[in-house]
N, CA and C atoms as an extended XYZ file, in Angstrom:
642
Properties=species:S:1:pos:R:3:atomname:S:1:resname:S:1:resid:I:1 pbc="F F F"
N        28.775       81.637      150.101 N   MET     1
C        29.949       80.828      149.793 CA  MET     1
C        29.912       80.344      148.337 C   MET     1
N        28.728       79.855      147.929 N   ILE     2
C        28.581       79.371      146.558 CA  ILE     2
C        28.797       80.497      145.558 C   ILE     2
N        28.279       81.673      145.893 N   ARG     3
C        28.463       82.836      145.007 CA  ARG     3
C        29.939       83.176      144.842 C   ARG     3
N        30.681       83.105      145.941 N   LYS     4
C        32.111       83.412      145.886 CA  LYS     4
C        32.844       82.414      145.003 C   LYS     4
N        32.489       81.129      145.141 N   VAL     5
C        33.122       80.089      144.321 CA  VAL     5
C        32.807       80.299      142.849 C   VAL     5
N        31.513       80.584      142.546 N   LEU     6
C        31.123       80.822      141.156 CA  LEU     6
C        31.801       82.061      140.584 C   LEU     6
N        31.882       83.100      141.397 N   PHE     7
C        32.534       84.333      140.957 CA  PHE     7
C        34.012       84.077      140.642 C   PHE     7
N        34.660       83.321      141.526 N   PHE     8
C        36.079       83.002      141.312 CA  PHE     8
C        36.251       82.149      140.057 C   PHE     8
N        35.361       81.165      139.888 N   PHE     9
C        35.444       80.257      138.745 CA  PHE     9
C        35.296       81.011      137.425 C   PHE     9
N        34.264       81.842      137.345 N   PHE    10
C        34.036       82.600      136.107 CA  PHE    10
C        35.132       83.643      135.882 C   PHE    10
N        35.651       84.182      136.974 N   GLY    11
C        36.765       85.135      136.836 CA  GLY    11
C        37.987       84.474      136.236 C   GLY    11
N        38.301       83.264      136.715 N   GLN    12
C        39.437       82.525      136.169 CA  GLN    12
C        39.187       82.123      134.717 C   GLN    12
N        37.949       81.762      134.419 N   LEU    13
C        37.598       81.374      133.057 CA  LEU    13
C        37.800       82.535      132.089 C   LEU    13
N        37.339       83.705      132.479 N   ILE    14
C        37.505       84.897      131.637 CA  ILE    14
C        38.982       85.240      131.476 C   ILE    14
N        39.714       85.124      132.583 N   TYR    15
C        41.145       85.462      132.551 CA  TYR    15
C        41.895       84.564      131.576 C   TYR    15
N        41.690       83.231      131.715 N   PHE    16
C        42.421       82.307      130.852 CA  PHE    16
C        41.939       82.382      129.412 C   PHE    16
N        40.658       82.737      129.238 N   SER    17
C        40.153       82.904      127.878 CA  SER    17
C        40.832       84.082      127.195 C   SER    17
N        40.955       85.181      127.900 N   CYS    18
C        41.633       86.365      127.348 CA  CYS    18
C        43.116       86.096      127.174 C   CYS    18
N        43.684       85.378      128.156 N   PHE    19
C        45.112       85.090      128.137 CA  PHE    19
C        45.482       84.250      126.916 C   PHE    19
N        44.604       83.266      126.619 N   SER    20
C        44.909       82.371      125.507 CA  SER    20
C        44.788       83.073      124.160 C   SER    20
N        44.055       84.199      124.129 N   GLN    21
C        43.890       84.922      122.883 CA  GLN    21
C        45.038       85.890      122.613 C   GLN    21
N        45.890       86.114      123.612 N   ALA    22
C        47.004       87.044      123.438 CA  ALA    22
C        47.975       86.482      122.398 C   ALA    22
N        48.284       87.247      121.399 N   LYS    23
C        49.168       86.776      120.335 CA  LYS    23
C        50.627       86.981      120.714 C   LYS    23
N        51.489       86.264      120.008 N   ASP    24
C        52.924       86.353      120.238 CA  ASP    24
C        53.525       87.328      119.226 C   ASP    24
N        54.645       87.922      119.585 N   THR    25
C        55.306       88.894      118.715 CA  THR    25
C        56.699       88.399      118.363 C   THR    25
N        56.967       88.271      117.079 N   ILE    26
C        58.276       87.832      116.595 CA  ILE    26
C        59.019       89.042      116.050 C   ILE    26
N        60.174       89.339      116.639 N   LEU    27
C        61.029       90.426      116.143 CA  LEU    27
C        62.110       89.804      115.271 C   LEU    27
N        62.046       90.094      113.967 N   LEU    28
C        62.998       89.535      113.024 CA  LEU    28
C        64.279       90.349      112.986 C   LEU    28
N        65.332       89.745      112.483 N   MET    29
C        66.630       90.409      112.427 CA  MET    29
C        66.627       91.599      111.470 C   MET    29
N        65.700       91.640      110.535 N   ASN    30
C        65.623       92.781      109.616 CA  ASN    30
C        64.782       93.930      110.168 C   ASN    30
N        64.300       93.758      111.411 N   GLY    31
C        63.531       94.829      112.045 CA  GLY    31
C        62.034       94.692      111.932 C   GLY    31
N        61.554       93.773      111.123 N   ASN    32
C        60.108       93.593      110.968 CA  ASN    32
C        59.508       92.868      112.166 C   ASN    32
N        58.259       93.192      112.461 N   LEU    33
C        57.528       92.551      113.541 CA  LEU    33
C        56.412       91.689      112.953 C   LEU    33
N        56.280       90.487      113.474 N   VAL    34
C        55.211       89.594      113.061 CA  VAL    34
C        54.413       89.239      114.309 C   VAL    34
N        53.135       89.595      114.308 N   VAL    35
C        52.278       89.335      115.467 CA  VAL    35
C        51.303       88.222      115.108 C   VAL    35
N        51.518       87.064      115.689 N   GLU    36
C        50.700       85.895      115.379 CA  GLU    36
C        50.988       84.818      116.426 C   GLU    36
N        50.101       83.850      116.578 N   HIS    37
C        50.321       82.754      117.520 CA  HIS    37
C        51.437       81.844      117.021 C   HIS    37
N        52.424       81.564      117.870 N   VAL    38
C        53.465       80.596      117.544 CA  VAL    38
C        52.908       79.204      117.819 C   VAL    38
N        52.955       78.343      116.808 N   ILE    39
C        52.394       77.001      116.977 CA  ILE    39
C        53.467       75.928      117.093 C   ILE    39
N        54.732       76.274      116.757 N   ASP    40
C        55.799       75.283      116.843 CA  ASP    40
C        57.154       75.992      116.857 C   ASP    40
N        58.128       75.413      117.565 N   THR    41
C        59.474       75.995      117.625 CA  THR    41
C        60.537       74.911      117.489 C   THR    41
N        60.266       73.887      116.710 N   VAL    42
C        61.216       72.785      116.555 CA  VAL    42
C        61.755       72.746      115.130 C   VAL    42
N        62.728       71.871      114.922 N   ILE    43
C        63.368       71.650      113.617 CA  ILE    43
C        63.968       72.948      113.076 C   ILE    43
N        64.570       73.748      113.956 N   GLY    44
C        65.316       74.923      113.536 CA  GLY    44
C        64.501       76.086      113.048 C   GLY    44
N        63.217       76.117      113.363 N   ALA    45
C        62.374       77.208      112.882 CA  ALA    45
C        61.214       77.457      113.833 C   ALA    45
N        60.725       78.689      113.796 N   VAL    46
C        59.516       79.066      114.527 CA  VAL    46
C        58.381       79.099      113.510 C   VAL    46
N        57.312       78.401      113.821 N   THR    47
C        56.219       78.244      112.867 CA  THR    47
C        54.962       78.951      113.344 C   THR    47
N        54.327       79.666      112.426 N   ILE    48
C        53.050       80.311      112.692 CA  ILE    48
C        52.109       80.011      111.529 C   ILE    48
N        50.842       80.288      111.716 N   MET    49
C        49.907       80.195      110.599 CA  MET    49
C        50.069       81.443      109.737 C   MET    49
N        50.154       81.239      108.441 N   ASP    50
C        50.352       82.352      107.521 CA  ASP    50
C        49.153       83.303      107.602 C   ASP    50
N        49.375       84.580      107.991 N   PRO    51
C        48.253       85.522      108.107 CA  PRO    51
C        47.654       85.922      106.763 C   PRO    51
N        48.364       85.618      105.677 N   VAL    52
C        47.883       85.995      104.348 CA  VAL    52
C        47.222       84.821      103.640 C   VAL    52
N        47.887       83.665      103.664 N   LYS    53
C        47.377       82.481      102.990 CA  LYS    53
C        46.687       81.576      104.006 C   LYS    53
N        45.396       81.535      103.966 N   THR    54
C        44.600       80.769      104.926 CA  THR    54
C        44.932       79.282      104.862 C   THR    54
N        45.162       78.703      106.039 N   GLY    55
C        45.411       77.270      106.118 CA  GLY    55
C        46.852       76.860      105.899 C   GLY    55
N        47.729       77.804      105.520 N   GLU    56
C        49.130       77.482      105.280 CA  GLU    56
C        49.995       77.979      106.431 C   GLU    56
N        51.138       77.299      106.611 N   LYS    57
C        52.049       77.646      107.688 CA  LYS    57
C        53.219       78.477      107.162 C   LYS    57
N        53.754       79.309      108.041 N   LEU    58
C        54.890       80.161      107.707 CA  LEU    58
C        56.018       79.853      108.685 C   LEU    58
N        57.215       79.631      108.154 N   HIS    59
C        58.341       79.223      108.991 CA  HIS    59
C        59.438       80.293      108.968 C   HIS    59
N        59.952       80.619      110.134 N   PHE    60
C        61.087       81.523      110.264 CA  PHE    60
C        62.245       80.755      110.898 C   PHE    60
N        63.359       80.671      110.185 N   GLU    61
C        64.513       79.974      110.732 CA  GLU    61
C        65.089       80.765      111.904 C   GLU    61
N        65.764       80.060      112.803 N   TYR    62
C        66.258       80.688      114.020 CA  TYR    62
C        67.174       81.879      113.731 C   TYR    62
N        68.008       81.776      112.695 N   ASP    63
C        68.947       82.875      112.419 CA  ASP    63
C        68.265       84.098      111.818 C   ASP    63
N        66.975       83.992      111.505 N   GLN    64
C        66.201       85.135      111.021 CA  GLN    64
C        65.560       85.911      112.179 C   GLN    64
N        65.610       85.329      113.367 N   ILE    65
C        64.847       85.860      114.496 CA  ILE    65
C        65.768       86.430      115.571 C   ILE    65
N        65.389       87.602      116.050 N   TYR    66
C        66.093       88.159      117.215 CA  TYR    66
C        65.467       87.612      118.494 C   TYR    66
N        64.159       87.708      118.599 N   CYS    67
C        63.484       87.169      119.779 CA  CYS    67
C        62.010       86.952      119.487 C   CYS    67
N        61.378       86.177      120.351 N   VAL    68
C        59.927       85.978      120.315 CA  VAL    68
C        59.385       86.358      121.680 C   VAL    68
N        58.471       87.314      121.702 N   LYS    69
C        57.823       87.704      122.950 CA  LYS    69
C        56.436       87.084      122.959 C   LYS    69
N        56.245       86.162      123.880 N   TYR    70
C        54.980       85.434      123.945 CA  TYR    70
C        53.917       86.255      124.672 C   TYR    70
N        52.687       85.899      124.417 N   GLY    71
C        51.567       86.595      125.042 CA  GLY    71
C        51.596       86.509      126.557 C   GLY    71
N        52.272       85.499      127.078 N   SER    72
C        52.382       85.326      128.529 CA  SER    72
C        53.320       86.340      129.169 C   SER    72
N        54.123       87.036      128.306 N   GLY    73
C        55.094       87.980      128.832 CA  GLY    73
C        56.516       87.457      128.787 C   GLY    73
N        56.681       86.147      128.545 N   PHE    74
C        58.008       85.542      128.456 CA  PHE    74
C        58.643       85.870      127.111 C   PHE    74
N        59.940       86.207      127.121 N   THR    75
C        60.672       86.511      125.897 CA  THR    75
C        61.764       85.474      125.675 C   THR    75
N        61.760       84.870      124.505 N   ASP    76
C        62.751       83.861      124.146 CA  ASP    76
C        63.684       84.466      123.097 C   ASP    76
N        64.978       84.612      123.455 N   TYR    77
C        65.951       85.231      122.556 CA  TYR    77
C        66.647       84.164      121.710 C   TYR    77
N        66.682       84.413      120.400 N   TYR    78
C        67.355       83.497      119.488 CA  TYR    78
C        68.717       84.047      119.053 C   TYR    78
N        68.868       85.338      119.157 N   TYR    79
C        70.164       85.935      118.811 CA  TYR    79
C        71.108       85.818      119.997 C   TYR    79
N        72.354       85.486      119.689 N   ARG    80
C        73.388       85.473      120.721 CA  ARG    80
C        74.698       85.947      120.114 C   ARG    80
N        75.514       86.581      120.909 N   GLN    81
C        76.806       87.070      120.435 CA  GLN    81
C        77.735       85.888      120.218 C   GLN    81
N        78.199       85.746      118.984 N   ASP    82
C        79.079       84.633      118.632 CA  ASP    82
C        79.866       85.032      117.392 C   ASP    82
N        81.136       85.366      117.559 N   SER    83
C        81.953       85.833      116.441 CA  SER    83
C        82.101       84.769      115.362 C   SER    83
N        82.024       83.481      115.745 N   ALA    84
C        82.125       82.402      114.764 CA  ALA    84
C        80.962       82.434      113.779 C   ALA    84
N        79.828       82.962      114.220 N   LEU    85
C        78.643       83.075      113.365 CA  LEU    85
C        78.534       84.449      112.716 C   LEU    85
N        79.493       85.325      113.003 N   GLY    86
C        79.425       86.690      112.482 CA  GLY    86
C        78.583       87.607      113.331 C   GLY    86
N        78.190       87.162      114.515 N   ASN    87
C        77.388       87.980      115.433 CA  ASN    87
C        78.325       88.687      116.418 C   ASN    87
N        78.796       89.855      116.036 N   TYR    88
C        79.783       90.562      116.846 CA  TYR    88
C        79.144       91.471      117.891 C   TYR    88
N        77.894       91.834      117.681 N   PHE    89
C        77.212       92.715      118.631 CA  PHE    89
C        76.730       91.928      119.844 C   PHE    89
N        76.662       92.625      120.978 N   THR    90
C        75.989       92.049      122.128 CA  THR    90
C        74.491       92.036      121.834 C   THR    90
N        73.737       91.369      122.672 N   ARG    91
C        72.284       91.307      122.455 CA  ARG    91
C        71.669       92.701      122.480 C   ARG    91
N        72.106       93.550      123.403 N   GLU    92
C        71.568       94.904      123.495 CA  GLU    92
C        71.944       95.722      122.268 C   GLU    92
N        73.198       95.622      121.828 N   GLU    93
C        73.647       96.367      120.651 CA  GLU    93
C        72.874       95.944      119.409 C   GLU    93
N        72.644       94.651      119.271 N   MET    94
C        71.908       94.160      118.112 CA  MET    94
C        70.459       94.640      118.131 C   MET    94
N        69.884       94.735      119.313 N   GLN    95
C        68.511       95.227      119.400 CA  GLN    95
C        68.419       96.663      118.886 C   GLN    95
N        69.360       97.503      119.271 N   TYR    96
C        69.359       98.886      118.776 CA  TYR    96
C        69.673       98.930      117.279 C   TYR    96
N        70.536       98.024      116.818 N   TYR    97
C        70.845       97.934      115.394 CA  TYR    97
C        69.570       97.638      114.602 C   TYR    97
N        68.777       96.724      115.110 N   ILE    98
C        67.512       96.367      114.466 CA  ILE    98
C        66.550       97.551      114.481 C   ILE    98
N        66.500       98.280      115.594 N   TYR    99
C        65.649       99.468      115.670 CA  TYR    99
C        66.066      100.489      114.609 C   TYR    99
N        67.380      100.644      114.425 N   GLY   100
C        67.884      101.582      113.417 CA  GLY   100
C        67.479      101.162      112.015 C   GLY   100
N        67.587       99.862      111.728 N   GLU   101
C        67.157       99.353      110.421 CA  GLU   101
C        65.676       99.640      110.188 C   GLU   101
N        64.880       99.384      111.198 N   ARG   102
C        63.424       99.551      111.067 CA  ARG   102
C        63.049      101.010      110.845 C   ARG   102
N        63.662      101.922      111.598 N   ASP   103
C        63.349      103.349      111.441 CA  ASP   103
C        63.780      103.863      110.072 C   ASP   103
N        64.944      103.412      109.609 N   ALA   104
C        65.419      103.857      108.294 CA  ALA   104
C        64.529      103.312      107.187 C   ALA   104
N        64.078      102.085      107.354 N   ARG   105
C        63.214      101.479      106.353 CA  ARG   105
C        61.877      102.222      106.255 C   ARG   105
N        61.404      102.705      107.381 N   LYS   106
C        60.121      103.416      107.406 CA  LYS   106
C        60.260      104.891      107.049 C   LYS   106
N        61.307      105.541      107.550 N   GLY   107
C        61.360      106.993      107.467 CA  GLY   107
C        62.352      107.613      106.509 C   GLY   107
N        63.417      106.882      106.142 N   PHE   108
C        64.446      107.495      105.295 CA  PHE   108
C        63.992      107.515      103.839 C   PHE   108
N        64.055      108.696      103.233 N   LYS   109
C        63.676      108.861      101.832 CA  LYS   109
C        64.915      109.259      101.033 C   LYS   109
N        65.236      108.457      100.049 N   ALA   110
C        66.450      108.726       99.252 CA  ALA   110
C        66.100      109.482       97.977 C   ALA   110
N        65.294      110.533       98.120 N   ARG   111
C        64.869      111.291       96.934 CA  ARG   111
C        66.052      112.010       96.276 C   ARG   111
N        67.001      112.472       97.098 N   GLY   112
C        68.161      113.164       96.538 CA  GLY   112
C        68.949      112.263       95.603 C   GLY   112
N        69.114      111.002       95.981 N   SER   113
C        69.838      110.051       95.141 CA  SER   113
C        69.061      109.753       93.864 C   SER   113
N        67.757      109.653       93.969 N   LEU   114
C        66.914      109.408       92.800 CA  LEU   114
C        67.031      110.553       91.797 C   LEU   114
N        66.909      111.786       92.291 N   ILE   115
C        66.955      112.968       91.424 CA  ILE   115
C        68.364      113.183       90.885 C   ILE   115
N        69.363      113.051       91.762 N   GLY   116
C        70.745      113.282       91.344 CA  GLY   116
C        71.197      112.309       90.274 C   GLY   116
N        70.949      111.016       90.489 N   ALA   117
C        71.342      110.020       89.501 CA  ALA   117
C        70.551      110.198       88.206 C   ALA   117
N        69.272      110.581       88.342 N   GLY   118
C        68.464      110.826       87.150 CA  GLY   118
C        69.018      111.968       86.315 C   GLY   118
N        69.449      113.039       86.992 N   ALA   119
C        70.015      114.187       86.283 CA  ALA   119
C        71.323      113.826       85.587 C   ALA   119
N        72.179      113.074       86.298 N   VAL   120
C        73.456      112.658       85.704 CA  VAL   120
C        73.219      111.763       84.494 C   VAL   120
N        72.292      110.815       84.625 N   GLY   121
C        71.987      109.941       83.505 CA  GLY   121
C        71.389      110.692       82.323 C   GLY   121
N        70.528      111.653       82.626 N   PHE   122
C        69.884      112.433       81.560 CA  PHE   122
C        70.908      113.259       80.784 C   PHE   122
N        71.805      113.918       81.499 N   VAL   123
C        72.797      114.773       80.837 CA  VAL   123
C        73.766      113.938       80.009 C   VAL   123
N        74.293      112.864       80.591 N   SER   124
C        75.261      112.048       79.854 CA  SER   124
C        74.607      111.354       78.666 C   SER   124
N        73.361      110.904       78.836 N   GLY   125
C        72.652      110.297       77.709 CA  GLY   125
C        72.268      111.320       76.661 C   GLY   125
N        71.873      112.511       77.112 N   GLY   126
C        71.487      113.564       76.179 CA  GLY   126
C        72.630      114.077       75.332 C   GLY   126
N        73.852      113.929       75.820 N   LEU   127
C        75.030      114.341       75.041 CA  LEU   127
C        75.481      113.259       74.073 C   LEU   127
N        74.838      112.100       74.159 N   GLY   128
C        75.174      111.022       73.228 CA  GLY   128
C        76.485      110.337       73.528 C   GLY   128
N        76.931      110.401       74.777 N   ILE   129
C        78.200      109.784       75.144 CA  ILE   129
C        78.040      108.266       75.147 C   ILE   129
N        78.961      107.577       74.496 N   PHE   130
C        78.862      106.126       74.349 CA  PHE   130
C        78.880      105.422       75.705 C   PHE   130
N        79.783      105.865       76.582 N   PHE   131
C        79.891      105.224       77.898 CA  PHE   131
C        79.143      106.014       78.975 C   PHE   131
N        78.026      106.603       78.592 N   ALA   132
C        77.205      107.380       79.525 CA  ALA   132
C        76.780      106.599       80.766 C   ALA   132
N        76.511      105.285       80.672 N   PRO   133
C        76.099      104.552       81.874 CA  PRO   133
C        77.116      104.587       83.005 C   PRO   133
N        78.374      104.862       82.667 N   VAL   134
C        79.414      104.906       83.702 CA  VAL   134
C        79.117      105.993       84.732 C   VAL   134
N        78.573      107.108       84.293 N   PHE   135
C        78.359      108.249       85.179 CA  PHE   135
C        77.292      107.988       86.247 C   PHE   135
N        76.094      107.509       85.894 N   PRO   136
C        75.127      107.196       86.959 CA  PRO   136
C        75.558      106.038       87.844 C   PRO   136
N        76.333      105.097       87.267 N   ILE   137
C        76.845      103.991       88.095 CA  ILE   137
C        77.842      104.525       89.109 C   ILE   137
N        78.690      105.464       88.661 N   GLY   138
C        79.622      106.100       89.586 CA  GLY   138
C        78.896      106.884       90.665 C   GLY   138
N        77.825      107.540       90.276 N   TYR   139
C        77.008      108.283       91.255 CA  TYR   139
C        76.412      107.323       92.281 C   TYR   139
N        75.954      106.167       91.799 N   MET   140
C        75.390      105.171       92.705 CA  MET   140
C        76.435      104.709       93.716 C   MET   140
N        77.673      104.488       93.252 N   GLY   141
C        78.735      104.072       94.156 CA  GLY   141
C        79.033      105.116       95.216 C   GLY   141
N        79.051      106.369       94.825 N   LEU   142
C        79.305      107.449       95.783 CA  LEU   142
C        78.170      107.603       96.785 C   LEU   142
N        76.946      107.383       96.331 N   SER   143
C        75.796      107.545       97.226 CA  SER   143
C        75.800      106.513       98.342 C   SER   143
N        76.513      105.400       98.119 N   GLY   144
C        76.554      104.356       99.123 CA  GLY   144
C        77.613      104.547      100.181 C   GLY   144
N        78.486      105.557      100.000 N   ILE   145
C        79.561      105.751      100.974 CA  ILE   145
C        79.516      107.125      101.652 C   ILE   145
N        78.752      108.043      101.123 N   THR   146
C        78.679      109.365      101.740 CA  THR   146
C        77.910      109.309      103.055 C   THR   146
N        78.125      110.299      103.897 N   LYS   147
C        77.534      110.327      105.234 CA  LYS   147
C        76.007      110.410      105.170 C   LYS   147
N        75.377      109.689      106.074 N   VAL   148
C        73.919      109.690      106.166 CA  VAL   148
C        73.489      110.649      107.269 C   VAL   148
N        72.587      111.554      106.926 N   LYS   149
C        72.041      112.474      107.912 CA  LYS   149
C        70.745      111.906      108.467 C   LYS   149
N        70.735      111.647      109.768 N   ILE   150
C        69.562      111.061      110.408 CA  ILE   150
C        68.639      112.179      110.886 C   ILE   150
N        67.459      112.256      110.305 N   LYS   151
C        66.498      113.268      110.708 CA  LYS   151
C        65.747      112.801      111.958 C   LYS   151
N        65.588      113.719      112.901 N   HIS   152
C        64.929      113.368      114.156 CA  HIS   152
C        63.479      112.951      113.944 C   HIS   152
N        62.879      113.434      112.880 N   SER   153
C        61.481      113.085      112.619 CA  SER   153
C        61.314      111.612      112.233 C   SER   153
N        62.414      110.952      111.860 N   THR   154
C        62.339      109.545      111.455 CA  THR   154
C        62.713      108.598      112.596 C   THR   154
N        63.082      109.142      113.743 N   ILE   155
C        63.509      108.320      114.878 CA  ILE   155
C        62.298      108.009      115.756 C   ILE   155
N        62.044      106.754      115.990 N   SER   156
C        60.878      106.362      116.774 CA  SER   156
C        61.049      106.655      118.262 C   SER   156
N        62.281      106.719      118.726 N   ASN   157
C        62.561      107.039      120.126 CA  ASN   157
C        63.836      107.885      120.178 C   ASN   157
N        63.776      109.122      120.677 N   PRO   158
C        64.953      110.008      120.686 CA  PRO   158
C        66.163      109.418      121.411 C   PRO   158
N        65.933      108.519      122.348 N   ASN   159
C        67.042      107.925      123.092 CA  ASN   159
C        67.866      106.946      122.261 C   ASN   159
N        67.275      106.450      121.172 N   TYR   160
C        67.979      105.477      120.353 CA  TYR   160
C        69.248      106.051      119.731 C   TYR   160
N        69.216      107.329      119.372 N   ILE   161
C        70.325      107.949      118.659 CA  ILE   161
C        71.604      107.980      119.493 C   ILE   161
N        71.491      107.738      120.774 N   GLU   162
C        72.653      107.731      121.657 CA  GLU   162
C        73.430      106.418      121.575 C   GLU   162
N        72.904      105.451      120.843 N   HIS   163
C        73.541      104.137      120.765 CA  HIS   163
C        74.168      103.925      119.387 C   HIS   163
N        75.421      103.497      119.371 N   ASP   164
C        76.139      103.283      118.112 CA  ASP   164
C        75.467      102.216      117.258 C   ASP   164
N        74.941      101.180      117.896 N   GLY   165
C        74.285      100.117      117.144 CA  GLY   165
C        73.116      100.638      116.333 C   GLY   165
N        72.352      101.562      116.910 N   TYR   166
C        71.215      102.154      116.207 CA  TYR   166
C        71.690      102.918      114.973 C   TYR   166
N        72.723      103.714      115.143 N   ILE   167
C        73.254      104.513      114.028 CA  ILE   167
C        73.745      103.613      112.901 C   ILE   167
N        74.458      102.549      113.251 N   LEU   168
C        74.979      101.627      112.237 CA  LEU   168
C        73.843      100.950      111.468 C   LEU   168
N        72.801      100.533      112.183 N   GLY   169
C        71.669       99.906      111.520 CA  GLY   169
C        70.936      100.874      110.606 C   GLY   169
N        70.770      102.085      111.074 N   TYR   170
C        70.091      103.120      110.285 CA  TYR   170
C        70.897      103.418      109.016 C   TYR   170
N        72.210      103.557      109.162 N   GLU   171
C        73.057      103.879      108.017 CA  GLU   171
C        73.079      102.751      106.991 C   GLU   171
N        73.083      101.517      107.450 N   ARG   172
C        73.137      100.388      106.511 CA  ARG   172
C        71.924      100.387      105.586 C   ARG   172
N        70.736      100.525      106.159 N   VAL   173
C        69.519      100.529      105.355 CA  VAL   173
C        69.440      101.780      104.489 C   VAL   173
N        69.851      102.922      105.035 N   SER   174
C        69.792      104.183      104.282 CA  SER   174
C        70.683      104.128      103.052 C   SER   174
N        71.884      103.609      103.206 N   ARG   175
C        72.800      103.517      102.064 CA  ARG   175
C        72.285      102.531      101.020 C   ARG   175
N        71.673      101.470      101.486 N   SER   176
C        71.089      100.513      100.550 CA  SER   176
C        69.954      101.162       99.746 C   SER   176
N        69.115      101.953      100.427 N   LYS   177
C        68.021      102.644       99.742 CA  LYS   177
C        68.572      103.685       98.767 C   LYS   177
N        69.653      104.339       99.123 N   ARG   178
C        70.285      105.302       98.220 CA  ARG   178
C        70.743      104.621       96.934 C   ARG   178
N        71.406      103.476       97.067 N   ARG   179
C        71.909      102.770       95.886 CA  ARG   179
C        70.769      102.315       94.987 C   ARG   179
N        69.715      101.814       95.595 N   ILE   180
C        68.564      101.348       94.805 CA  ILE   180
C        67.913      102.511       94.056 C   ILE   180
N        67.714      103.626       94.752 N   GLN   181
C        67.102      104.791       94.122 CA  GLN   181
C        68.011      105.384       93.049 C   GLN   181
N        69.318      105.347       93.286 N   SER   182
C        70.267      105.848       92.287 CA  SER   182
C        70.223      104.997       91.030 C   SER   182
N        70.157      103.687       91.202 N   LEU   183
C        70.080      102.789       90.051 CA  LEU   183
C        68.798      103.038       89.263 C   LEU   183
N        67.702      103.204       89.980 N   PHE   184
C        66.413      103.443       89.342 CA  PHE   184
C        66.401      104.793       88.623 C   PHE   184
N        66.851      105.844       89.318 N   GLY   185
C        66.860      107.179       88.714 CA  GLY   185
C        67.821      107.280       87.550 C   GLY   185
N        69.013      106.649       87.694 N   GLY   186
C        69.996      106.686       86.610 CA  GLY   186
C        69.494      106.005       85.358 C   GLY   186
N        68.798      104.870       85.526 N   ALA   187
C        68.268      104.140       84.369 CA  ALA   187
C        67.219      104.973       83.632 C   ALA   187
N        66.332      105.610       84.398 N   ILE   188
C        65.307      106.455       83.771 CA  ILE   188
C        65.947      107.660       83.073 C   ILE   188
N        66.905      108.295       83.767 N   GLY   189
C        67.576      109.452       83.177 CA  GLY   189
C        68.297      109.105       81.889 C   GLY   189
N        68.978      107.964       81.885 N   LEU   190
C        69.675      107.524       80.671 CA  LEU   190
C        68.704      107.281       79.527 C   LEU   190
N        67.615      106.598       79.826 N   ALA   191
C        66.636      106.290       78.780 CA  ALA   191
C        66.070      107.562       78.167 C   ALA   191
N        65.716      108.515       79.029 N   VAL   192
C        65.159      109.781       78.526 CA  VAL   192
C        66.218      110.575       77.774 C   VAL   192
N        67.435      110.594       78.333 N   GLY   193
C        68.514      111.339       77.691 CA  GLY   193
C        68.872      110.790       76.324 C   GLY   193
N        69.022      109.474       76.240 N   TYR   194
C        69.318      108.855       74.940 CA  TYR   194
C        68.167      109.062       73.958 C   TYR   194
N        66.945      108.974       74.450 N   GLY   195
C        65.789      109.200       73.582 CA  GLY   195
C        65.802      110.604       73.002 C   GLY   195
N        66.132      111.586       73.854 N   LEU   196
C        66.210      112.970       73.393 CA  LEU   196
C        67.341      113.156       72.391 C   LEU   196
N        68.462      112.499       72.656 N   TYR   197
C        69.623      112.645       71.766 CA  TYR   197
C        69.331      112.092       70.374 C   TYR   197
N        68.816      110.866       70.306 N   PHE   198
C        68.608      110.236       69.012 CA  PHE   198
C        67.407      110.815       68.253 C   PHE   198
N        66.475      111.426       68.966 N   SER   199
C        65.301      111.964       68.287 CA  SER   199
C        65.450      113.435       67.915 C   SER   199
N        66.264      114.175       68.672 N   VAL   200
C        66.340      115.622       68.456 CA  VAL   200
C        67.773      116.129       68.303 C   VAL   200
N        68.644      115.752       69.215 N   LEU   201
C        69.944      116.401       69.331 CA  LEU   201
C        71.056      115.789       68.504 C   LEU   201
N        70.856      114.612       67.982 N   LYS   202
C        71.951      113.909       67.302 CA  LYS   202
C        72.535      114.712       66.152 C   LYS   202
N        71.679      115.350       65.383 N   ASN   203
C        72.148      116.084       64.206 CA  ASN   203
C        72.534      117.522       64.509 C   ASN   203
N        72.288      117.969       65.748 N   THR   204
C        72.615      119.354       66.092 CA  THR   204
C        73.860      119.462       66.969 C   THR   204
N        74.186      118.396       67.691 N   LEU   205
C        75.360      118.417       68.555 CA  LEU   205
C        76.569      117.879       67.807 C   LEU   205
N        77.738      118.441       68.063 N   PRO   206
C        78.950      117.893       67.443 CA  PRO   206
C        79.272      116.538       68.051 C   PRO   206
N        80.003      115.738       67.326 N   SER   207
C        80.405      114.437       67.839 CA  SER   207
C        81.269      114.633       69.067 C   SER   207
N        80.986      113.934       70.086 N   THR   208
C        81.712      114.132       71.337 CA  THR   208
C        82.982      113.286       71.405 C   THR   208
N        82.922      112.069       70.940 N   PHE   209
C        84.080      111.186       70.992 CA  PHE   209
C        84.162      110.387       69.698 C   PHE   209
N        85.346      110.337       69.157 N   LYS   210
C        85.583      109.499       67.973 CA  LYS   210
C        86.774      108.609       68.254 C   LYS   210
N        86.582      107.335       68.094 N   ILE   211
C        87.654      106.376       68.337 CA  ILE   211
C        87.931      105.656       67.045 C   ILE   211
N        89.161      105.665       66.601 N   SER   212
C        89.517      104.980       65.351 CA  SER   212
C        90.739      104.096       65.587 C   SER   212
N        90.833      103.040       64.818 N   PHE   213
C        91.953      102.113       64.934 CA  PHE   213
C        92.625      102.003       63.566 C   PHE   213
N        93.909      102.020       63.588 N   ARG   214
C        94.661      101.913       62.320 CA  ARG   214
C        95.494      100.630       62.331 C   ARG   214
């Protein structure tokens, strides 16, 4: 009898010891996951100990959080559908939207926009055109509206692609990455193109534009 009691006692002790060590998972609205013990959920924010800065606390406001899944298995949802707040998606739709953002952030590569904008900037700068920056900026604008091709290799779960929310989230991040890469590539292309023009081509190319006022 005593052995059974001791066995039960130590079993419960081990269980609660392991249980208390289970960390909580915070799913942010931008798709990032934060795995850490939640120490407070008051004053409009969820607070954890900063995993990078020892001894400091990190706060996430409620509108930054989709949900918190506690180590106990309980999930507390902070996102709710409310058109007054700009939350037009249902909870399920928003979850897939977040998955799409996360997959695009991890897997989508905007190399085409980087190379394309770089080439446009290089050519326009190399010709010595005064308003050459207009061309890569225009390319950047177009890169943000053209259709996004979702590669299956970048999808974390093949079933996600069947949901419109996932596609919208994936496209939003992909277009943002395209614009950033276009801006970066265009700036480099312009710098190299202008450098080539003023150092080598200026005296060999005919004047492209002359503007005079009378």
